[in-house]
N, C-alpha and C positions, 0 to 999 in steps of 0.2 A: 837618781843621781843626786848626791849630796852637794850642797853649796860649800865646797872646801877648796883649798889651794891646789890640791892634787888634781881634782877634776878640771879646774880652770886651766892649769898648765897642760893637761892632756888635751883639752879642747883647743887650746892655742896651737899645739903641735899639729893637730889634725887640720885645723883651718889653714895653717901655713902650707901643709902638703897639698891642699886643694888648689893652691896657686901655682904649683909646680907644672911646668910645660910637659914633663914626661908623663904620658898616660899611665905607665906602670906605677908611678908614685901617686898621681892625682886620683885615679879611679878608685883604688882601695880606700883612700881617705873619704871620698864622696860617698862610697857605699857604707862606710862605718857611720858617718854622720846621719845618713838616711836611716840606718838601723836603730839609732838611739833617739830618733825624733819623738817616739812615743813615750819616752821616759819622763817622769815628773821632774820638774826643775830645769829641764834642758833649755827652754827659752829664757829662763831667769839667768842661767849661766851665760848665755849669749849677751843679754842686756848688761850683766855685770862686767863682762869683758869689754864691750864697746864703751862702757863708762870709765873703767879704771885702768885698762891696759896702757902701758907706756909706749907701745908700738902702734904708730898711726895706721900702718898697713893692716894690722890685725884688727884694730877698731873698725875700720871701714869694712873689712871682710866679714866681721861679726855682724855689722849692721845689715849688709846685703844678705847674708845667710839668714838672719832673723826675719827680714822682710819676706824672703822667699818661703821660709817656714810658715809664716802667717798666711801667705797666699795659698799654700797647699793645704793647710790643716785647720784654719780657723772655722770655716763653715761646718756646721753640724748637719750631717746627712742622715735622714731618717733611716732606720734599720741598720745603720753602720755604727761601729764604736766611736765614741767621742775621742778624737786624737789628741786633745789638749785637756789636761785635768782642770776641774773647776777652780782649784786653788791657784793654778798657774794663770788662768784667764783673769781671775780677780786681781792678782799681783801685777799682771801686764797692764791692765787698764788703770790701775792705781798709780803707776809710775811712768808710763810711756810719754804722757804729755810733758811733764816736767823734764824728763830726760831729753826729749826732742828739742825743747826750747833752750836747753843749756848746752847742747852739743854743737860742734863745728858744722859748717854748712854741708859738707859731704855726707856726714852722718845724719844731720837734720833732715835732709831730703829723703833718705831711706826710711827713717822713722815716721816722717810725715806720710809717706806712701802706706806704711804699715797701719797707721791710724785710720787712713781713709778706707783700707780693706776691712779693718775691724768695724769701722763705723757703718760700712755698707751692710754688715750682718747684724750689728748690735744696736746701732743708733736708730731711734731714740729709746726704744723700749728697754733694752738691756744696758744702756749707757746714758742715762738721763742727765747726768751732770757734766757731760763732755763739753757742751757749748758754754755753760756757766764758767767752767774752769778756764776755758780759752779766753772768754771775754774779760775776765778779771785781769788777765795779763796785759790788756791794753793800758792799764794804769802804771805799768812798770817804767815807762819812759825809755826803755832799752829797745832800740830799733832792731837789734838782732832777734829779740824775743817777739816783738810786734810782727816782724817780717815772717817769723816762723808760724805764728798764729794765722796770719793772712794766707800764707802758702798752704797750710793744712786745711783752712776753711775752703780755699779754692778747690783743692783735690777732693774734699768731702762733698762739696755742693755741686761740682760741675756735672755730676751724673743727672741732675734734675733737668738738664737741657734735653736729654734723650729718653727719659722715662715715659712710659705710657701713663695717660691720665687715669687717676683713680681717687676715691675719697681719702684713702690712706696717704697718698702722695700729697694731696692738698693740706691735710692735717699736719704732715711732717714739715712741709714748706712754711705753713703758718707758724709752727713752733720755732723754726729757724729765724723767720723774720721778726717774730716777737722778741726773741732773745738776742739776736745778733745785729739786726739792721740799725737800730737806734744808736748803739755804741759805735758802729762803723761810720754812721753819718757824723756823729760828733767827732770822731777821729779825723774824718775827712775835712771837717771845718778847721781843724788846727793846722795852720799853714806850715809849721815846721815838720809836719808829717809827710810833706812832699819829698823828703829825701828818699823815701821808698814808696812813691804814690801809685805805681802802675798796678800793684796787686789790689789796690782799693777799688778799682773799677771792674773787678773780674767777673762778677756774677749778676749784679742787680738788674741788668737789662733783660735777664731771662725770666724774671718773676713778675707776678702781679704786684703793682706798686701799692704799698700800704699807705694809709693816710698820712702818717708822719713823714714819709718820703715825699709824697706830693707836696706837703707843706714846705719842704726844704728844696723843692725843685729848682728854684732860682739860684740858690747857693750852689747846688751841684752843677747846673748848666754853666753858670758864670765861671766856676773854677775849671770845669772841663775846657771851656773856650779859652780861658787864660793860658791853660797848660799847652794848648795847641800852638800858641804863639811864643811859648817859652824858649829861650835860647840860653840855657844855663851851661856854662863851660864845664862846670863840675860834673855834669851828667853826660857829657860828650866823650867819645872815644876816638882815638886815632886809628883804630883797627879798621881796615877797609872791608873786612869780611864780617866781623861780629857786630850786631846791633848793640848800641849802648843803652843805658837806662832811659835816656830821653827818647830814643827811637821806639823803644818798647812801650813807653808811656803813651806817646802820641798814637802809636798803632792801636793800642788797646782802646783809646778814646774813640778813634774812628770806628772801631768794631762796635763799641757800645752805641755810638751815635746812629749807626745803621740799624741796630736793634730797636732803639727808641723810635726811629722813623717808621719801622715796620709794625711794632707792637703797640706803641702808645701814640698813635697818629695825632689824636686830638690834643693831648697835652703837649706834644713836642712841636706842633706846627708853628707856634710863635717864635721858637728858637731856631727853626730850621734854616731860614735864609742866612743867619749869621754863621751857621756851621758850613753851609754850602760855600760861602765866600772864603771862610778860613781854610777849609780843606782844599778848595781850588787853588788858593795861594800857596798852600803847602806843596801841592803837586807840581806846580810850574816852577818852584824854586828848589826842589829836591833833586839831587844828582843821581847818576846812574850806578853808584857804588852798591855792591851787594848788601852792605849793612842796612841800606834803606829799603830793601825788597819787601819786607813784611809791612812796613809803614805805607809804602806806595800802594801795595796790593790792597790793604784794608781801606785806604783812602779812596781808591778807585771803586772798590766794592760798595762803599758808602754812596757814591754817585750812582752806581748801577742800581742799588736798591731804591734810591729816590726817583730816578728817571722813569721807572716802569710803573709808578703809582699815578693813577689818573689825575689826582688833584695837584700834583707837582709838575705835570708835563709843561705847563706854561713857562716854567723856568728854563726849558730847553728848546722850545719850538722855533726860536729865532734862527734863521739860516747861519748868521755869523757865529752864534753860540755853538751850533753843531759843527761848523767848520773849525772853530777854535778848539773844541774838545778833541776832534780828530787829529788836528795838527799838533797840539801841545800835550795831549795826554795819551791818546790811543796809539798813534804811530810810534812815538818815541819808546813806549813801553812794550811794543811788539818786536823791537829790534833784537837781533841775536848778538849779545854782548861777548866780550872776551871771556868773561866768567862762565857764560853758557858754553862757549867753545871748549874751555878747559874741562868743564864737567862732561861734555860729550866725549872728549878724548880720554880723560884720565879717571873719571868717576862715572863710568857708563851705567853701572848698576843703579846709582842714585838718580841719574838722568832718566833712565827708563822707568824707574818707580814713579817719578814725578809725572812723566809724560803719558805713560800708558795706563797706570793704575789709578789715576785721578787724585794722586796725593799732591798735585800741583796747585792746590786750592789757595796757597799763599804766595803764588808766583805773580810777577807783573803781567806776564802774557795771559795767564788764566783770568786775572781780574780785568784786563783790557778786553778780552773776548766776551766776558760777561757784560761789560759796559756796552759793547757793540750790540749784543742781543737785547739788552734793556732798551737802548735807543730805538732799535728796529720795531719794538712793540707798537710805538705810536708814529714813528717817522721812518718807516722802512724805505719808502721811495727816495726822499732826500738823502738819507744816510747812505743808501746803496749808490746813488749818483756821486756823492762826495768821495766815497771810498774807492769807487771804480776809477776815478781820476788818479788817486794815489797808487792804486794797483798798476795801472798802465804806466805811470811815471816810473815806478820801481822796476818794472820789467824792461822798460826802455833803457834805464841806467845799467841793468844787468847785461843786456844785449851789447852795449858799447864795449864792455870789458869784463866777460864772465869771470876770469881768473881773479880779478880784484873786487868786483862788485857782486859776488855771489850772495852776500848777505841781503842785498836788496830783493833778490828773488825769494829767499827764505821768508822775509817779512811779507812779501806779496802773497805767497801761498798761505801763510798763517792768517793774513787779513781776509782772503777769500774764504778760508775755512770758517772763520768767525762769522763772516757776513752771511754765509749760506746755511749755517747750522741753526735750525729753529727748535728741533727736538731730537733727543738722542737716547739710545739705550745701549747697554753693554752687549746685548745679544745681536742687535741689528745695525749698530752704528747710527748714522743720521737717519731718522725716520721721517722727518719733515724738514724740507729745505726751502730757502728763499727762492721763489719762482723767478725773480729778477736776475738770478745768477745762473749762467749756463754751465753746469758742472761738466757735462760731457764734452763740450767744446774746449773748456779749460784743460781737461784731461788730455785731449788730442794735441793741443797746441803747446802745453807747458809741462805736463807730467810725464807723458810717454817718452819724451826725449831723454829725461834723466833716467828712467827705467831702462831704456835701450842702450845707454852709454856703454861702449865696449869695455871701458876700464871701470870695473866695479869699485875700485879703490879711489877714484877721483871724485872730488866734491862729495864726501860721504854725508854731509849734513843735508844737501839737496836731495840726495838719493833717499835718505831716511824720510825727508819731507814727502817725496813722491810716493813712497811705499805707504806712509801713513795716510796720505790722501785717498789711496785705493781702499785702505782699511776702513777709514771713517765713512766714506761715501759709497760703500759697497752695495747698499740697498737702493742707491739713487742712480748708479751707473748701469747701462745696459749690459746684458750677459756677455755679448761679444767682446766688449771692452775688458770685462773681468777675465775672460778666457785668454785674451791678448796679454793680460798682465801675468797670468799664472807661470808660464815658463821663464819670464823675466824675474819674477820673485824667486823662483827656484835657483836661478843663477846668483841672485844676491845673497843666498845662504852662504856663499863662499867669500863674502866680503870680509876684509880684515877688521873693519870697524864693528865693534861689538853691538853698538846701537843699530847699525844697518842690518846685520844678519839676524839680530833679534827681532827687529820690526818685520823682516821678511818672513820669519817663522810664524810670528803672531798673525800677520796678514793672511798667510796660507791657512792657518788653523781656523781663523774666523770665516774665510771663504768656504772652507769645507763643511762648516756647520749651517750654512745658509740653506733655507728650505725653499723649494720651488712648488709647482702645482702638485696637488695630491699629497702634499706634505713629504715629498721625497727630497733628497738633497738636490740643490740647484745644480751643482757640478757633480756629474756621475762618475763612477769608476771607469766606465767605458771611455768617457771623454778624457780621463786622466791616463789611459793606457800608454799613449806615446811618451808620457813624462814620468812613469812610475819608477823606473830604475834610477833616473837622475835625481828624482825627488828623494828617494830613500838614501841614495849615496850621499847627497849633499847634506841632508839632515844629520846623518851620523858623523860626517866629516866636520860639521859645524860644532859638534860637541868636543872636538879636538882642538878647536881654535882657542887662542889665549883668552882667558876670562870667561869661557862658556862651558867649562867641563861639567857644571851643574846648572845649566841655563834652563829654568823651568819652562820658558816659552818654546824652546826647541823640543824639549821632551813632550810638552803638550801637543806640539805639532806632529811629532812622531805618533803619539797615541791617536790623534784625530785622523792622520793619514791611514793608519792601520784600519781604523773603523770605516773609513770611506772606501778603501780599496778592497777590503775583504779578501776573497780567495786569490786576488791578484798578487798578494804578498807571499803566498805559500812558497814559490820557488826561492825566495830570498830569506825565509825564516831560518834555515840552518846556519846561515852566516850571522843574521841579526841577533838570534837568541844568544849566541856567544858573546856578542858585544854588550847586550843588555845585562847578561849575567855578570860579566866582568865589571860593568859599571855598578851593579848592585853590590858586589863584593867590596868595591872601593868605598862607596858612600856609607856602607854599613859600619865601617871602622870609625868614621867620624861624621855622622849625619848633621847637616847644617841647613839644608833647604827642604822644608817639609813638602812644599808643592812639587818640587822636582821629584822627590821620592814617591809621592803619591802617583804622579803620572808615569813614573817608571814601572811601578807595580801594575797600573792599568794597562800599560803597553805589553807587559808580560802576559797578563790575562787574555788580552786580545790575540796575541800570538798563539796561545794555547787553544783558545776557543775556535779560531778560524782554521788552524791546521788540523785539529782533532775532529772538527766537523766533517772534513773531507776524508780523514783516515784516523779513526779512534786509536789505532795501535801506536800512533806516534806519541801518545801520552808518555810512553816509557822513555823516549829520548828526552822529553822535557824534564822528567823526574831525574834522569841521570845528570842533566846539566844544572838543575836547580838545587837538588837535595844537599850537595856539599855546602853550598852557601847557606841554605836554610839551617843546616845542622850547626854551623858556626854561629849564626844569629841566635838560635835557641839556647845553645850551650853556654856561650860567653856572656849573654845578657848585656852586651855593650850598648845595645840600642833597644830599650824596652818598647818604644812605640813602633818598631818594625815587626814585633811579634804578632800583633793582630793581622797585619798584612800577610805574613807567612801563613797563618792559619787559614785565611781566606783563599789564598792560592792553592794550598794543599787540599782544601775542600773541593775546589773546582777540579783539580787533578783526580781526586778519588772518585768524584761523581761521574767522571768520564769513563772510568774503567767499566768494562762490560763483563768481566769475569770476577772471580773471588778476590777478596782483599789481598794485595801483595804482602809478603812477609815483612817488608820494610815498614809498612804502615802498622802491622800488628805489633811489631817490636816497640813502636812509639806509643801505642794505646795506653799502657799503664801510666806513662809519664803525664798524659793529658789529664789524668784524674788527680794529680798532686794539688793539694790545697793552695800552695803558693801561687800557682798560675791563676787561680780564681780570685785572688785578692785584688788584682788590678782590674778595675771596672772595664777598661777598654778591651780586655781579653775575652769578656763574657760572650758577646754576640758571636764573634767568629769561632770561639771554642765550642759553643753549643752547636753551631752549624756543622763543624767538623765532626763532632760526636754523632750528629744526625746522619752524616754521610757514612760513617762507620756502621751505624745500625742499618741504614738502607742497603748498603752493599754486603754486609756480613753479619746480620743479627744472629743467624744460626751459628756462624763460626765463633762469634764472641761467646755465645751460650755454651758451646762445646769445648772450646780451647781456653777461654778466659772467664769461666764461670765465677772464679774467685774475685773477679773485678766488678761483678754486678752490684754488690753492696757499695762499692766506690762510686759507681755510676749513679745509684740512687742517693748517695750522700751528696753528690753535686746537685741533684734535683732538690733535695731537702734544703740545702743552703740557698738556692735561688728562690724557692717558693716562699721563703721567710722574708724576702725583700720586696717592698712595694715597687721599687725601681726595676727589679729583675724577675718578678714572678712570672711574667709572660714567657721569658726564656726558659724557666723551669718547666712550663707546660709544653713548650716546643719539644723539649727533651723527652718528657713523659709520653707525649703523643707518639713520638718515634719509637719509644720502647714498646708501647702497646701495639703499634702497627707492625713492627718488623721482628721483634724477638719471639721465639717459640713460646706459646702460652705457658707450657709447663715450667719454663726456665724462671718465670717470675711469680708462679703461683703462691709461693711462701711469703712473698713481699706485698701482695695486692692489698690485703686488709690494712697493713701499716701505711701504705700510700694514701688510702682513703682517710685514715685517721689523721694523718698530717694535714690533709686538705681541709678537713672539718675543723681542726684546731686553728688553722689560719682564718677560716671563715668566721669563727667565733671571736678571734682576737682582733682581726683587722679586715673587715669586709669592705672591699672597694668594687666599683663598677668594672674596672679592668680585670680584677681577679674573677669576679662572677662570670663575665663573658668567657674567659678562658676555661673556667670550671665547667661551664655548660657545654662547650665544644668537647672537652675531655670526656665527660660522662656519656655523651652521645656517641663519641668515637668508640668508647668501651662497649656501648650497646651494640654498635655495628659489628665490632670485631668478635666479641664474646657472647653476644646475644642479650636480649632484654631480660631474660630470666636471671642470667648471671649478674646483671646490674642490680636487679631487685634483691637478689639473695645476699649480695655482698653488703648492700646498705643495711638490710635488716639483721645481718649477722653482727654488725657493729652495735646496733641498738634496735629493739623491736619497733616496728612501724616507722623507722627512719626514712624508708623509701617514700612513703606517703608525704612525710614532712618536706622532703627535698622537692618532690614534684609540686606540692602546693605552695611552698614558701619561696622557692627559687626558680624552678623551671617555668611554671605558668606565668608569674608576674615579670620575669626578667628576660625571657628568650627573645622578646622583641628588640632588645638592645644588641643582640649579636650582629656583627658587621662582617662583610666580606663574603663573596659568592661561595667559596669553598666551605667556609665556616658555617654559613647558613645551610648549605647542602648537607653537611655532616649532622647538624642539629635536626634537620627535617627527616633524614633517613633514620637517625637514632630514635626520635620521638615516634615515628611511624612504627618502628619495631616494638616500642613500649606499648603502643595502642593496640597492636594487632598480634603480637607474639608473646605477650606476658599474661598468662592465665589469671594472675592475681588482680589484674586491672579489670577483669570481668566478673570474678567470683568472690571478692572479699570486700572489706570496707574501702579499699582503694577504688572501687567501681564509681563512687561519687566524683572522682577526679577525672574520669575518662572523657566526658564531654568538655569540661573546661580545658583539658590538655589538647583535645582536638581543636577547640576554638583558638587556643594560643598558636597552634601550628598553622592554621589557616591565616591567622593574623601575621605570622612570620612570612607567609607567602605574599600577602596582599597589602598589608599596611606599611606605611613609611617606617623606616628604622627609627627607634627611640634612642636619640643620641644625647638625652639629658644626663647630666652628672650632678650629684648632690653638691650643695654649696660648700660643704666642709671637706671635700676631697681635693687634694692638691698633689698632683703627680710630679715626681722629680724627673726632669729631663736628663738623660744620661749625659748628653753633650754639655750640660750645664754644671756638671760637677767640677770642682776646681782641680788644677794640676795638669800640666801638659802631658805627663806620663800616663794619665788615665784616658786620654782621648781615644775614641774609636772612629775611624774614617772608613765608611763603606766604599768598597771598590765597585763602581758601577758595572764594570765588565767582568766581575767575578760573581755578579748577581745570580741568585738561585731562582730557577723557574718555580712558579707557584705549583705546589704539589697537591693533587687531589687523591686522598687515600681511598676513596670509593671508586673513582675512575669511571670507566665506561659502563660498569655494571649497572649504574643508575644514571641515565641521561636526563631524566625529568622527574624530580621528586614528587611533583603533583600527581603524575601518572602512577608512580609507585604507591602513593597513598591510596588512590582509587582502587588499584588492583589488590592491595593488601586488605582494604576494607571489604572488598567483594569476597575475598577468600575467607575472611573472618565471618562474614554474614552467612556464607555457605555452611560453615562449621556449626553455627548456632543460629538457625533461621529465625527471623522476626525480631531478634534482640537489638541489632544495630539500628534498623530503621526506627524502632520504638524510642531508643535513647536519643536519636537525632531529632525526632519530631517533638519531643517533650522538653529538651534542654538547649539545643543549639539555636543561636539567634538566626533570624531570617536571612540576613545578609550573608552570614557565614555558610548557611545551608545552600544559598544560591551559588556561591563560589564552588562548594563541594559538588553540586549537581553538574557544574561545568567540567570539573575534573573527571567525574564518572563518565560523562558524555564523551570527553576527549579520549578516554581509555577504552571506550566501547564496552563498559561493564555496567551492571546494575546490582543494587543491594537486594538481598533475599530476605 
């Protein structure tokens, strides 16, 4: 693409169309832009547009498109083409910082994010001058530019908080500190820089303090302390909802102070009392408005981090101090405010996300809860006594007038939850509780009444609280109370409140995953029998409630209910599969909830598995229901990330068939070999599995009716085997070809297959490839015979068979992992040892005993899981771009397949019997070779195999 006016105008037109609400206009434009992403100068055209276009909307659109382009394409993936030309990469890095700093704020944010994405891949090795260029801009005196530098630095450096420790990381952080910390400190000393000061505090609390920072500690701490007490009207905002610069600044300082207290204990001790006093004063004088939430939350978190450290506990041990903290900080910030009520009613999705998914880390309630837990670490008894009084007082106020005082009970329940929770996991809820709190009694006296309330739509907040109580304390409550709650939770699925029926679905899903004795489900299908019909009806009706048409918690509860109930759902499946299919058709047109979609496909898989287990013939009815929707998904390509799901479900359906491959599948087979399908990384695992299902169910049919497609099948294998990320998938396919296709159908291709494998071994030998190669050649030995294996090696190059055995099989077989894989190798090597004359009568004979020794080692020695230092495997899930993601469906999972099966139940016995047979054919030779070359320990193991097989060597 040339950098000319015509291309700029064309790009402008397509960008404008991507903003059109009409899918018929928008999608073709998106597809066109996706198709030209690989063209040289495309990113430069985007940068030119966002700099020079007179249309602000187009500039912002170009900036967002550029950022997403960088996100998808900047990372260079081994074995895959470079998606951005070197000249474009150089031009982008040369211009983007200057462009970012001179752009309006909306565009600056997008380019700043793009810089951080590029920096994650290229900094510092491939972009050594990035920090120097940024630091020089501190001298500009332009706060827009300085702010841009600081914002970019923040996005670039924040990943250090979560990176795993390594020497490379320490070296990179040292480079950052050496280059950036001193100029930042100097900038911080300049008082007029306080016009935009909250970015300045963003990261230093997370790193090791360099000497020059320690030297300036007094300056930093004094300025931080002064800023906490700042009351600058210029920085304040009249907006009740949005935090202003002053609130953000003070909040960030509280966050940093907490980090200093945790990480730099000794250095910070002298300043801590001043900060405790300042932050305490801040808390008791700050109002309940939403704009102060982040500030109050971080201030409370500071106190929480301090109070749980042993050498600061003296600051809190006075009874009056504890009472004051409870009265002035904890209780007020646990109250359910009008803003919370509005979120509960009008923004339920955000409310649920905060409350259930742990994203409430910056809420007042979460911080107050953490402070309670921190105080309980050293003062559990006094704190429990103080709070118990407040709980009783709140419940008494509620009882006087429930209609008016319901918020008192809400606060009481939250306070009990905070007080009782000592340790918690996502899987089990509260795993360790405060023994001074009687959770079972509280359930009976105060929770059950709200669950039993005949009007499910009355006091929805309290009902949601009650449901959440059951969910959180499910591991602490006796089973009879949980069973008491189950039918009540099922009833709450019909509540009008989105939060209430979502919590009910989530609580049921969590209860159904709990494990009892013998690792079985705590609640059984038999115990659920009286409630099955109502449960399924209410779950599917809940999907029709306003705001819950794509509620992931409800769909997950459907999936979990199917899994628990198993064959109990069979009578309902004919109705349910229609509803699930209809839902799939709707969401496939405009998918927006990835988790909902995943659980939807899991539920479909469960329906198929459970029903077809009882009657395999019903697979046809599932195909009739699903194939029209699948065809639309595959043909229209509206939703690329649905395609891997479709392939997984089709694999499951095909594997269930007990007869020949249906014609509908055979018609699809040629399309599955099209290169375009294999370009998307996420398609590869499910496509390979689907092709394996075709081969397993109809290898002979493919050989006879689709022989012209065999080169295409092997072409897929060739593409996969060339990739370090996907070579194992290539071997899965190759092994299925060897196992299931008639030998004569691939005779002409066998030599070329081995040549391709040797070329890859020579060009890029990795442990993963070698392990897969060993399994393949031994499967070949099992299926075609050891002589055939030896002959094909030696037909490629004389004496190659010996080289492979000596250089690969003997030294590497110990690395093979997996029971089936080890069994294949054991049987294959046994055949080479006992059924290949060349191993006894040629120069290969010298390898016989070392190969036997290696086989005994495979049986008896620990697996060798060492990997060379220079090997770095790419994780498929790590490749950038949402469209490439592959999500494995748990309930579409394929059973581990043993190609040898029952023919060999114990490879050790097979070895003993095969050696006995060999020794009978050539008396005296085998014992002689063993006694002179096999080490004593291996010989002892072998004697045990012979004894167990009741045979002797002749």
